[in-house]
All heavy atoms as TSV, in Angstrom:
chain	resi	resn	atom	element	x	y	z
A	1	MET	N	N	-29.172	-29.314	13.388
A	1	MET	CA	C	-29.892	-28.313	12.628
A	1	MET	C	C	-29.543	-26.881	13.040
A	1	MET	O	O	-29.527	-25.999	12.198
A	1	MET	CB	C	-31.391	-28.572	12.775
A	1	MET	CG	C	-32.197	-27.829	11.769
A	1	MET	SD	S	-31.857	-28.423	10.124
A	1	MET	CE	C	-33.368	-28.087	9.338
A	2	PRO	N	N	-29.236	-26.600	14.303
A	2	PRO	CA	C	-28.927	-25.213	14.682
A	2	PRO	C	C	-27.696	-24.659	13.963
A	2	PRO	O	O	-27.628	-23.483	13.679
A	2	PRO	CB	C	-28.681	-25.276	16.183
A	2	PRO	CG	C	-29.314	-26.521	16.633
A	2	PRO	CD	C	-29.292	-27.461	15.480
A	3	GLU	N	N	-26.705	-25.514	13.652
A	3	GLU	CA	C	-25.515	-25.010	12.963
A	3	GLU	C	C	-25.846	-24.563	11.542
A	3	GLU	O	O	-25.235	-23.648	11.017
A	3	GLU	CB	C	-24.387	-26.042	12.946
A	3	GLU	CG	C	-24.723	-27.341	12.249
A	3	GLU	CD	C	-25.412	-28.362	13.142
A	3	GLU	OE1	O	-25.491	-28.165	14.353
A	3	GLU	OE2	O	-25.887	-29.364	12.599
A	4	VAL	N	N	-26.837	-25.185	10.906
A	4	VAL	CA	C	-27.248	-24.766	9.562
A	4	VAL	C	C	-27.909	-23.394	9.635
A	4	VAL	O	O	-27.666	-22.523	8.795
A	4	VAL	CB	C	-28.197	-25.809	8.933
A	4	VAL	CG1	C	-28.715	-25.329	7.603
A	4	VAL	CG2	C	-27.489	-27.142	8.777
A	5	THR	N	N	-28.745	-23.176	10.649
A	5	THR	CA	C	-29.377	-21.874	10.819
A	5	THR	C	C	-28.325	-20.806	11.048
A	5	THR	O	O	-28.426	-19.700	10.510
A	5	THR	CB	C	-30.351	-21.910	12.006
A	5	THR	OG1	O	-31.284	-22.963	11.788
A	5	THR	CG2	C	-31.072	-20.594	12.160
A	6	GLY	N	N	-27.294	-21.135	11.819
A	6	GLY	CA	C	-26.206	-20.195	12.055
A	6	GLY	C	C	-25.467	-19.839	10.778
A	6	GLY	O	O	-25.071	-18.682	10.582
A	7	LEU	N	N	-25.301	-20.816	9.898
A	7	LEU	CA	C	-24.639	-20.540	8.628
A	7	LEU	C	C	-25.469	-19.587	7.770
A	7	LEU	O	O	-24.923	-18.704	7.093
A	7	LEU	CB	C	-24.377	-21.838	7.870
A	7	LEU	CG	C	-23.253	-22.722	8.413
A	7	LEU	CD1	C	-23.223	-24.054	7.676
A	7	LEU	CD2	C	-21.922	-22.024	8.291
A	8	TRP	N	N	-26.782	-19.754	7.785
A	8	TRP	CA	C	-27.631	-18.845	7.013
A	8	TRP	C	C	-27.624	-17.436	7.601
A	8	TRP	O	O	-27.708	-16.446	6.866
A	8	TRP	CB	C	-29.055	-19.384	6.915
A	8	TRP	CG	C	-29.152	-20.538	5.968
A	8	TRP	CD1	C	-29.420	-21.832	6.287
A	8	TRP	CD2	C	-28.954	-20.508	4.545
A	8	TRP	NE1	N	-29.409	-22.610	5.152
A	8	TRP	CE2	C	-29.132	-21.831	4.070
A	8	TRP	CE3	C	-28.653	-19.518	3.631
A	8	TRP	CZ2	C	-29.003	-22.167	2.725
A	8	TRP	CZ3	C	-28.524	-19.839	2.289
A	8	TRP	CH2	C	-28.697	-21.153	1.851
A	9	VAL	N	N	-27.501	-17.336	8.917
A	9	VAL	CA	C	-27.406	-16.016	9.551
A	9	VAL	C	C	-26.102	-15.337	9.141
A	9	VAL	O	O	-26.086	-14.147	8.803
A	9	VAL	CB	C	-27.518	-16.139	11.093
A	9	VAL	CG1	C	-27.171	-14.835	11.780
A	9	VAL	CG2	C	-28.904	-16.599	11.484
A	10	VAL	N	N	-25.016	-16.096	9.145
A	10	VAL	CA	C	-23.727	-15.552	8.708
A	10	VAL	C	C	-23.801	-15.145	7.235
A	10	VAL	O	O	-23.277	-14.096	6.844
A	10	VAL	CB	C	-22.588	-16.577	8.952
A	10	VAL	CG1	C	-21.295	-16.118	8.308
A	10	VAL	CG2	C	-22.398	-16.798	10.439
A	11	ALA	N	N	-24.460	-15.955	6.423
A	11	ALA	CA	C	-24.604	-15.625	5.002
A	11	ALA	C	C	-25.387	-14.323	4.835
A	11	ALA	O	O	-25.031	-13.476	3.999
A	11	ALA	CB	C	-25.297	-16.766	4.263
A	12	ALA	N	N	-26.432	-14.131	5.617
A	12	ALA	CA	C	-27.222	-12.894	5.525
A	12	ALA	C	C	-26.379	-11.690	5.955
A	12	ALA	O	O	-26.459	-10.613	5.338
A	12	ALA	CB	C	-28.469	-13.008	6.392
A	13	MET	N	N	-25.556	-11.869	6.983
A	13	MET	CA	C	-24.704	-10.771	7.430
A	13	MET	C	C	-23.648	-10.439	6.380
A	13	MET	O	O	-23.358	-9.256	6.134
A	13	MET	CB	C	-24.056	-11.111	8.771
A	13	MET	CG	C	-25.054	-11.150	9.898
A	13	MET	SD	S	-24.433	-11.394	11.576
A	13	MET	CE	C	-22.905	-12.209	11.425
A	14	LEU	N	N	-23.078	-11.452	5.747
A	14	LEU	CA	C	-22.097	-11.206	4.686
A	14	LEU	C	C	-22.740	-10.527	3.483
A	14	LEU	O	O	-22.122	-9.670	2.840
A	14	LEU	CB	C	-21.425	-12.512	4.272
A	14	LEU	CG	C	-20.400	-13.058	5.258
A	14	LEU	CD1	C	-20.007	-14.482	4.885
A	14	LEU	CD2	C	-19.191	-12.166	5.319
A	15	LEU	N	N	-23.970	-10.886	3.178
A	15	LEU	CA	C	-24.686	-10.213	2.099
A	15	LEU	C	C	-24.905	-8.740	2.438
A	15	LEU	O	O	-24.735	-7.861	1.581
A	15	LEU	CB	C	-26.025	-10.898	1.836
A	15	LEU	CG	C	-26.884	-10.290	0.733
A	15	LEU	CD1	C	-26.175	-10.376	-0.608
A	15	LEU	CD2	C	-28.227	-10.998	0.677
A	16	ALA	N	N	-25.251	-8.459	3.685
A	16	ALA	CA	C	-25.435	-7.069	4.111
A	16	ALA	C	C	-24.128	-6.285	4.012
A	16	ALA	O	O	-24.116	-5.119	3.593
A	16	ALA	CB	C	-25.985	-7.020	5.530
A	17	VAL	N	N	-23.016	-6.914	4.373
A	17	VAL	CA	C	-21.713	-6.253	4.265
A	17	VAL	C	C	-21.379	-5.971	2.799
A	17	VAL	O	O	-20.890	-4.886	2.457
A	17	VAL	CB	C	-20.601	-7.112	4.925
A	17	VAL	CG1	C	-19.225	-6.585	4.581
A	17	VAL	CG2	C	-20.790	-7.157	6.423
A	18	ALA	N	N	-21.656	-6.941	1.920
A	18	ALA	CA	C	-21.375	-6.749	0.494
A	18	ALA	C	C	-22.217	-5.616	-0.088
A	18	ALA	O	O	-21.711	-4.787	-0.853
A	18	ALA	CB	C	-21.626	-8.051	-0.271
A	19	VAL	N	N	-23.488	-5.561	0.274
A	19	VAL	CA	C	-24.356	-4.483	-0.216
A	19	VAL	C	C	-23.891	-3.137	0.346
A	19	VAL	O	O	-23.823	-2.131	-0.375
A	19	VAL	CB	C	-25.834	-4.760	0.136
A	19	VAL	CG1	C	-26.696	-3.551	-0.119
A	19	VAL	CG2	C	-26.335	-5.963	-0.644
A	20	GLY	N	N	-23.546	-3.120	1.612
A	20	GLY	CA	C	-23.043	-1.889	2.227
A	20	GLY	C	C	-21.749	-1.408	1.592
A	20	GLY	O	O	-21.547	-0.209	1.386
A	21	ALA	N	N	-20.868	-2.346	1.257
A	21	ALA	CA	C	-19.617	-1.975	0.591
A	21	ALA	C	C	-19.893	-1.447	-0.814
A	21	ALA	O	O	-19.228	-0.509	-1.276
A	21	ALA	CB	C	-18.682	-3.171	0.532
A	22	GLY	N	N	-20.868	-2.030	-1.493
A	22	GLY	CA	C	-21.242	-1.518	-2.812
A	22	GLY	C	C	-21.769	-0.096	-2.725
A	22	GLY	O	O	-21.434	0.757	-3.552
A	23	LEU	N	N	-22.595	0.166	-1.716
A	23	LEU	CA	C	-23.101	1.528	-1.519
A	23	LEU	C	C	-21.979	2.492	-1.142
A	23	LEU	O	O	-21.958	3.640	-1.597
A	23	LEU	CB	C	-24.187	1.536	-0.440
A	23	LEU	CG	C	-25.504	0.882	-0.823
A	23	LEU	CD1	C	-26.429	0.807	0.388
A	23	LEU	CD2	C	-26.157	1.624	-1.953
A	24	GLY	N	N	-21.044	2.029	-0.317
A	24	GLY	CA	C	-19.910	2.869	0.048
A	24	GLY	C	C	-19.048	3.221	-1.150
A	24	GLY	O	O	-18.596	4.366	-1.297
A	25	ASP	N	N	-18.829	2.258	-2.040
A	25	ASP	CA	C	-18.055	2.528	-3.250
A	25	ASP	C	C	-18.815	3.460	-4.183
A	25	ASP	O	O	-18.227	4.349	-4.798
A	25	ASP	CB	C	-17.722	1.217	-3.959
A	25	ASP	CG	C	-16.762	1.423	-5.100
A	25	ASP	OD1	O	-15.767	2.159	-4.921
A	25	ASP	OD2	O	-16.995	0.846	-6.188
A	26	TRP	N	N	-20.124	3.284	-4.281
A	26	TRP	CA	C	-20.940	4.161	-5.117
A	26	TRP	C	C	-20.864	5.606	-4.611
A	26	TRP	O	O	-20.690	6.534	-5.394
A	26	TRP	CB	C	-22.386	3.667	-5.103
A	26	TRP	CG	C	-23.326	4.525	-5.885
A	26	TRP	CD1	C	-23.478	4.563	-7.241
A	26	TRP	CD2	C	-24.242	5.486	-5.352
A	26	TRP	NE1	N	-24.444	5.478	-7.584
A	26	TRP	CE2	C	-24.930	6.066	-6.436
A	26	TRP	CE3	C	-24.559	5.899	-4.067
A	26	TRP	CZ2	C	-25.901	7.031	-6.264
A	26	TRP	CZ3	C	-25.528	6.868	-3.901
A	26	TRP	CH2	C	-26.180	7.419	-5.001
A	27	ARG	N	N	-20.947	5.774	-3.292
A	27	ARG	CA	C	-20.842	7.116	-2.717
A	27	ARG	C	C	-19.457	7.704	-2.948
A	27	ARG	O	O	-19.313	8.900	-3.202
A	27	ARG	CB	C	-21.137	7.078	-1.216
A	27	ARG	CG	C	-22.594	6.851	-0.903
A	27	ARG	CD	C	-22.855	6.957	0.576
A	27	ARG	NE	N	-22.547	8.320	1.000
A	27	ARG	CZ	C	-22.175	8.648	2.225
A	27	ARG	NH1	N	-22.060	7.723	3.153
A	27	ARG	NH2	N	-21.916	9.895	2.544
A	28	ARG	N	N	-18.410	6.869	-2.827
A	28	ARG	CA	C	-17.049	7.361	-3.033
A	28	ARG	C	C	-16.850	7.826	-4.468
A	28	ARG	O	O	-16.220	8.851	-4.722
A	28	ARG	CB	C	-16.031	6.273	-2.695
A	28	ARG	CG	C	-14.580	6.740	-2.822
A	28	ARG	CD	C	-13.603	5.612	-2.612
A	28	ARG	NE	N	-13.776	4.532	-3.552
A	28	ARG	CZ	C	-13.268	4.520	-4.789
A	28	ARG	NH1	N	-12.583	5.532	-5.239
A	28	ARG	NH2	N	-13.479	3.487	-5.572
A	29	ARG	N	N	-17.391	7.099	-5.421
A	29	ARG	CA	C	-17.239	7.479	-6.830
A	29	ARG	C	C	-18.015	8.744	-7.170
A	29	ARG	O	O	-17.662	9.443	-8.113
A	29	ARG	CB	C	-17.690	6.337	-7.746
A	29	ARG	CG	C	-16.673	5.212	-7.833
A	29	ARG	CD	C	-17.080	4.164	-8.847
A	29	ARG	NE	N	-18.075	3.261	-8.253
A	29	ARG	CZ	C	-19.297	3.086	-8.731
A	29	ARG	NH1	N	-19.693	3.692	-9.816
A	29	ARG	NH2	N	-20.133	2.268	-8.137
A	30	ARG	N	N	-19.079	9.029	-6.432
A	30	ARG	CA	C	-19.911	10.189	-6.737
A	30	ARG	C	C	-19.616	11.389	-5.836
A	30	ARG	O	O	-20.369	12.354	-5.835
A	30	ARG	CB	C	-21.384	9.820	-6.593
A	30	ARG	CG	C	-21.837	8.811	-7.631
A	30	ARG	CD	C	-23.300	8.473	-7.490
A	30	ARG	NE	N	-24.153	9.593	-7.228
A	30	ARG	CZ	C	-24.789	10.314	-8.166
A	30	ARG	NH1	N	-24.635	10.002	-9.418
A	30	ARG	NH2	N	-25.560	11.329	-7.821
A	31	ARG	N	N	-18.524	11.393	-5.097
A	31	ARG	CA	C	-18.241	12.494	-4.176
A	31	ARG	C	C	-17.990	13.795	-4.935
A	31	ARG	O	O	-17.486	13.798	-6.050
A	31	ARG	CB	C	-17.066	12.143	-3.264
A	31	ARG	CG	C	-15.741	12.020	-3.977
A	31	ARG	CD	C	-14.650	11.615	-2.992
A	31	ARG	NE	N	-13.383	11.499	-3.666
A	31	ARG	CZ	C	-12.859	10.380	-4.121
A	31	ARG	NH1	N	-13.512	9.257	-3.965
A	31	ARG	NH2	N	-11.697	10.374	-4.723
A	32	ARG	N	N	-18.344	14.878	-4.307
A	32	ARG	CA	C	-18.203	16.195	-4.944
A	32	ARG	C	C	-16.776	16.706	-4.862
A	32	ARG	O	O	-16.302	17.379	-5.764
A	32	ARG	CB	C	-19.137	17.197	-4.275
A	32	ARG	CG	C	-20.576	16.918	-4.612
A	32	ARG	CD	C	-21.444	18.111	-4.271
A	32	ARG	NE	N	-22.796	17.847	-4.735
A	32	ARG	CZ	C	-23.833	17.745	-3.937
A	32	ARG	NH1	N	-23.677	17.882	-2.653
A	32	ARG	NH2	N	-25.028	17.507	-4.433
A	33	ASP	N	N	-16.108	16.413	-3.765
A	33	ASP	CA	C	-14.740	16.898	-3.571
A	33	ASP	C	C	-13.765	15.746	-3.836
A	33	ASP	O	O	-13.617	14.858	-3.003
A	33	ASP	CB	C	-14.576	17.417	-2.137
A	33	ASP	CG	C	-13.224	18.027	-1.880
A	33	ASP	OD1	O	-12.451	18.194	-2.845
A	33	ASP	OD2	O	-12.938	18.345	-0.711
A	34	PRO	N	N	-13.086	15.751	-4.976
A	34	PRO	CA	C	-12.189	14.628	-5.291
A	34	PRO	C	C	-10.980	14.537	-4.368
A	34	PRO	O	O	-10.320	13.504	-4.319
A	34	PRO	CB	C	-11.751	14.905	-6.727
A	34	PRO	CG	C	-12.066	16.314	-6.995
A	34	PRO	CD	C	-13.134	16.723	-6.044
A	35	ASP	N	N	-10.688	15.579	-3.611
A	35	ASP	CA	C	-9.566	15.533	-2.676
A	35	ASP	C	C	-9.923	14.876	-1.355
A	35	ASP	O	O	-9.044	14.605	-0.539
A	35	ASP	CB	C	-9.050	16.948	-2.409
A	35	ASP	CG	C	-8.403	17.552	-3.631
A	35	ASP	OD1	O	-7.863	16.769	-4.446
A	35	ASP	OD2	O	-8.443	18.787	-3.781
A	36	ARG	N	N	-11.220	14.635	-1.134
A	36	ARG	CA	C	-11.647	13.934	0.089
A	36	ARG	C	C	-11.563	12.436	-0.136
A	36	ARG	O	O	-12.521	11.772	-0.482
A	36	ARG	CB	C	-13.094	14.307	0.424
A	36	ARG	CG	C	-13.217	15.259	1.571
A	36	ARG	CD	C	-14.647	15.504	1.901
A	36	ARG	NE	N	-15.102	14.482	2.848
A	36	ARG	CZ	C	-16.370	14.146	3.012
A	36	ARG	NH1	N	-17.291	14.717	2.304
A	36	ARG	NH2	N	-16.699	13.245	3.890
A	37	VAL	N	N	-10.387	11.896	0.075
A	37	VAL	CA	C	-10.143	10.481	-0.183
A	37	VAL	C	C	-10.439	9.691	1.090
A	37	VAL	O	O	-10.008	10.063	2.179
A	37	VAL	CB	C	-8.690	10.252	-0.622
A	37	VAL	CG1	C	-8.436	8.793	-0.888
A	37	VAL	CG2	C	-8.382	11.090	-1.846
A	38	GLY	N	N	-11.172	8.616	0.946
A	38	GLY	CA	C	-11.465	7.758	2.089
A	38	GLY	C	C	-10.347	6.757	2.337
A	38	GLY	O	O	-9.416	6.618	1.548
A	39	TRP	N	N	-10.432	6.038	3.435
A	39	TRP	CA	C	-9.388	5.083	3.777
A	39	TRP	C	C	-9.843	3.633	3.633
A	39	TRP	O	O	-9.051	2.718	3.809
A	39	TRP	CB	C	-8.875	5.338	5.195
A	39	TRP	CG	C	-9.946	5.302	6.242
A	39	TRP	CD1	C	-10.724	6.330	6.647
A	39	TRP	CD2	C	-10.348	4.180	7.020
A	39	TRP	NE1	N	-11.600	5.919	7.612
A	39	TRP	CE2	C	-11.385	4.604	7.872
A	39	TRP	CE3	C	-9.938	2.857	7.084
A	39	TRP	CZ2	C	-11.998	3.739	8.756
A	39	TRP	CZ3	C	-10.565	2.017	7.982
A	39	TRP	CH2	C	-11.579	2.463	8.806
A	40	VAL	N	N	-11.110	3.404	3.299
A	40	VAL	CA	C	-11.616	2.045	3.142
A	40	VAL	C	C	-11.624	1.692	1.657
A	40	VAL	O	O	-12.140	2.442	0.833
A	40	VAL	CB	C	-13.042	1.910	3.719
A	40	VAL	CG1	C	-13.585	0.516	3.492
A	40	VAL	CG2	C	-13.045	2.244	5.190
A	41	ASP	N	N	-11.043	0.553	1.324
A	41	ASP	CA	C	-11.046	0.060	-0.057
A	41	ASP	C	C	-12.314	-0.767	-0.255
A	41	ASP	O	O	-12.340	-1.983	-0.042
A	41	ASP	CB	C	-9.789	-0.778	-0.295
A	41	ASP	CG	C	-9.652	-1.226	-1.720
A	41	ASP	OD1	O	-10.270	-0.602	-2.604
A	41	ASP	OD2	O	-8.927	-2.219	-1.958
A	42	TRP	N	N	-13.398	-0.102	-0.648
A	42	TRP	CA	C	-14.708	-0.738	-0.724
A	42	TRP	C	C	-14.773	-1.912	-1.695
A	42	TRP	O	O	-15.421	-2.922	-1.384
A	42	TRP	CB	C	-15.784	0.293	-1.040
A	42	TRP	CG	C	-16.007	1.252	0.078
A	42	TRP	CD1	C	-15.786	2.589	0.056
A	42	TRP	CD2	C	-16.480	0.956	1.403
A	42	TRP	NE1	N	-16.091	3.143	1.277
A	42	TRP	CE2	C	-16.522	2.162	2.118
A	42	TRP	CE3	C	-16.857	-0.211	2.043
A	42	TRP	CZ2	C	-16.934	2.229	3.442
A	42	TRP	CZ3	C	-17.269	-0.143	3.357
A	42	TRP	CH2	C	-17.304	1.057	4.041
A	43	PRO	N	N	-14.154	-1.847	-2.870
A	43	PRO	CA	C	-14.228	-3.020	-3.757
A	43	PRO	C	C	-13.601	-4.281	-3.145
A	43	PRO	O	O	-14.115	-5.386	-3.330
A	43	PRO	CB	C	-13.466	-2.570	-5.007
A	43	PRO	CG	C	-13.598	-1.090	-5.013
A	43	PRO	CD	C	-13.565	-0.687	-3.561
A	44	THR	N	N	-12.517	-4.110	-2.393
A	44	THR	CA	C	-11.896	-5.268	-1.739
A	44	THR	C	C	-12.805	-5.821	-0.646
A	44	THR	O	O	-12.960	-7.045	-0.517
A	44	THR	CB	C	-10.529	-4.884	-1.153
A	44	THR	OG1	O	-9.698	-4.402	-2.207
A	44	THR	CG2	C	-9.866	-6.079	-0.490
A	45	VAL	N	N	-13.405	-4.940	0.128
A	45	VAL	CA	C	-14.340	-5.382	1.173
A	45	VAL	C	C	-15.507	-6.134	0.545
A	45	VAL	O	O	-15.916	-7.197	1.029
A	45	VAL	CB	C	-14.841	-4.172	1.997
A	45	VAL	CG1	C	-15.951	-4.582	2.951
A	45	VAL	CG2	C	-13.695	-3.532	2.750
A	46	GLN	N	N	-16.031	-5.604	-0.550
A	46	GLN	CA	C	-17.162	-6.244	-1.217
A	46	GLN	C	C	-16.770	-7.613	-1.767
A	46	GLN	O	O	-17.519	-8.584	-1.625
A	46	GLN	CB	C	-17.677	-5.349	-2.337
A	46	GLN	CG	C	-18.937	-5.876	-2.977
A	46	GLN	CD	C	-19.475	-4.940	-4.029
A	46	GLN	OE1	O	-18.719	-4.210	-4.667
A	46	GLN	NE2	N	-20.779	-4.948	-4.218
A	47	MET	N	N	-15.606	-7.711	-2.386
A	47	MET	CA	C	-15.178	-8.994	-2.961
A	47	MET	C	C	-14.953	-10.034	-1.865
A	47	MET	O	O	-15.354	-11.196	-2.011
A	47	MET	CB	C	-13.908	-8.795	-3.790
A	47	MET	CG	C	-13.530	-10.022	-4.582
A	47	MET	SD	S	-14.826	-10.660	-5.668
A	47	MET	CE	C	-15.115	-9.282	-6.727
A	48	LEU	N	N	-14.324	-9.647	-0.778
A	48	LEU	CA	C	-14.107	-10.602	0.322
A	48	LEU	C	C	-15.436	-11.053	0.936
A	48	LEU	O	O	-15.596	-12.229	1.281
A	48	LEU	CB	C	-13.206	-9.978	1.384
A	48	LEU	CG	C	-11.749	-9.769	0.969
A	48	LEU	CD1	C	-10.999	-9.007	2.055
A	48	LEU	CD2	C	-11.077	-11.092	0.677
A	49	ALA	N	N	-16.380	-10.128	1.052
A	49	ALA	CA	C	-17.700	-10.497	1.588
A	49	ALA	C	C	-18.424	-11.451	0.643
A	49	ALA	O	O	-19.073	-12.403	1.094
A	49	ALA	CB	C	-18.540	-9.248	1.834
A	50	LEU	N	N	-18.311	-11.216	-0.661
A	50	LEU	CA	C	-18.965	-12.115	-1.615
A	50	LEU	C	C	-18.321	-13.496	-1.638
A	50	LEU	O	O	-19.018	-14.508	-1.776
A	50	LEU	CB	C	-18.943	-11.484	-3.013
A	50	LEU	CG	C	-19.866	-10.279	-3.193
A	50	LEU	CD1	C	-19.636	-9.635	-4.553
A	50	LEU	CD2	C	-21.310	-10.677	-3.022
A	51	ILE	N	N	-17.002	-13.563	-1.495
A	51	ILE	CA	C	-16.326	-14.864	-1.423
A	51	ILE	C	C	-16.765	-15.606	-0.163
A	51	ILE	O	O	-17.085	-16.799	-0.203
A	51	ILE	CB	C	-14.799	-14.683	-1.470
A	51	ILE	CG1	C	-14.371	-14.219	-2.859
A	51	ILE	CG2	C	-14.081	-15.976	-1.087
A	51	ILE	CD1	C	-12.913	-13.777	-2.947
A	52	GLY	N	N	-16.793	-14.887	0.964
A	52	GLY	CA	C	-17.264	-15.502	2.209
A	52	GLY	C	C	-18.713	-15.942	2.111
A	52	GLY	O	O	-19.094	-16.999	2.626
A	53	LEU	N	N	-19.527	-15.148	1.425
A	53	LEU	CA	C	-20.934	-15.510	1.224
A	53	LEU	C	C	-21.053	-16.791	0.411
A	53	LEU	O	O	-21.837	-17.684	0.763
A	53	LEU	CB	C	-21.663	-14.362	0.522
A	53	LEU	CG	C	-23.109	-14.610	0.116
A	53	LEU	CD1	C	-23.973	-14.820	1.341
A	53	LEU	CD2	C	-23.619	-13.443	-0.708
A	54	ALA	N	N	-20.287	-16.905	-0.660
A	54	ALA	CA	C	-20.349	-18.110	-1.494
A	54	ALA	C	C	-19.936	-19.348	-0.712
A	54	ALA	O	O	-20.571	-20.398	-0.803
A	54	ALA	CB	C	-19.461	-17.931	-2.729
A	55	ILE	N	N	-18.884	-19.220	0.084
A	55	ILE	CA	C	-18.415	-20.360	0.883
A	55	ILE	C	C	-19.464	-20.739	1.938
A	55	ILE	O	O	-19.777	-21.912	2.125
A	55	ILE	CB	C	-17.067	-20.034	1.525
A	55	ILE	CG1	C	-15.982	-19.931	0.455
A	55	ILE	CG2	C	-16.693	-21.076	2.584
A	55	ILE	CD1	C	-14.673	-19.383	0.943
A	56	THR	N	N	-20.024	-19.738	2.593
A	56	THR	CA	C	-21.008	-19.997	3.653
A	56	THR	C	C	-22.277	-20.629	3.094
A	56	THR	O	O	-22.815	-21.572	3.677
A	56	THR	CB	C	-21.347	-18.698	4.391
A	56	THR	OG1	O	-20.134	-18.097	4.859
A	56	THR	CG2	C	-22.243	-18.951	5.574
A	57	VAL	N	N	-22.744	-20.126	1.958
A	57	VAL	CA	C	-23.950	-20.707	1.339
A	57	VAL	C	C	-23.669	-22.140	0.894
A	57	VAL	O	O	-24.513	-23.035	1.072
A	57	VAL	CB	C	-24.447	-19.830	0.174
A	57	VAL	CG1	C	-25.486	-20.557	-0.661
A	57	VAL	CG2	C	-25.009	-18.531	0.705
A	58	ALA	N	N	-22.492	-22.393	0.351
A	58	ALA	CA	C	-22.147	-23.762	-0.078
A	58	ALA	C	C	-22.134	-24.706	1.120
A	58	ALA	O	O	-22.621	-25.835	1.040
A	58	ALA	CB	C	-20.796	-23.763	-0.788
A	59	LEU	N	N	-21.591	-24.247	2.241
A	59	LEU	CA	C	-21.576	-25.086	3.437
A	59	LEU	C	C	-22.978	-25.303	4.013
A	59	LEU	O	O	-23.306	-26.389	4.478
A	59	LEU	CB	C	-20.666	-24.462	4.501
A	59	LEU	CG	C	-19.177	-24.516	4.222
A	59	LEU	CD1	C	-18.421	-23.702	5.268
A	59	LEU	CD2	C	-18.683	-25.942	4.190
A	60	ALA	N	N	-23.812	-24.265	3.946
A	60	ALA	CA	C	-25.174	-24.390	4.474
A	60	ALA	C	C	-26.008	-25.317	3.610
A	60	ALA	O	O	-26.814	-26.109	4.120
A	60	ALA	CB	C	-25.826	-23.013	4.550
A	61	VAL	N	N	-25.822	-25.269	2.305
A	61	VAL	CA	C	-26.591	-26.134	1.402
A	61	VAL	C	C	-26.133	-27.582	1.546
A	61	VAL	O	O	-26.933	-28.508	1.509
A	61	VAL	CB	C	-26.461	-25.638	-0.058
A	61	VAL	CG1	C	-27.010	-26.661	-1.036
A	61	VAL	CG2	C	-27.175	-24.315	-0.216
A	62	LYS	N	N	-24.828	-27.749	1.745
A	62	LYS	CA	C	-24.268	-29.103	1.881
A	62	LYS	C	C	-24.751	-29.774	3.174
A	62	LYS	O	O	-24.931	-30.986	3.207
A	62	LYS	CB	C	-22.743	-29.023	1.874
A	62	LYS	CG	C	-22.062	-30.352	1.926
A	62	LYS	CD	C	-20.571	-30.185	1.871
A	62	LYS	CE	C	-19.885	-31.534	2.024
A	62	LYS	NZ	N	-18.445	-31.387	2.095
A	63	SER	N	N	-24.972	-28.988	4.218
A	63	SER	CA	C	-25.379	-29.561	5.521
A	63	SER	C	C	-26.815	-29.999	5.535
A	63	SER	O	O	-27.663	-29.603	4.854
A	63	SER	CB	C	-25.166	-28.524	6.625
A	63	SER	OG	O	-23.819	-28.221	6.748
């Protein structure tokens, strides 16, 4: 049972990363100075976090 709890903790952390990446992309799109380009590709980070979240939730539900 402890490994299932660990999977849900990882899923919660991946959800937090996905939400944070969404907020980061929202801030990047609304920046006042268009020449201030960031170095993090927020949509890619968000997509990878959501894929990891889906896999982790599937494994936690299966266990």
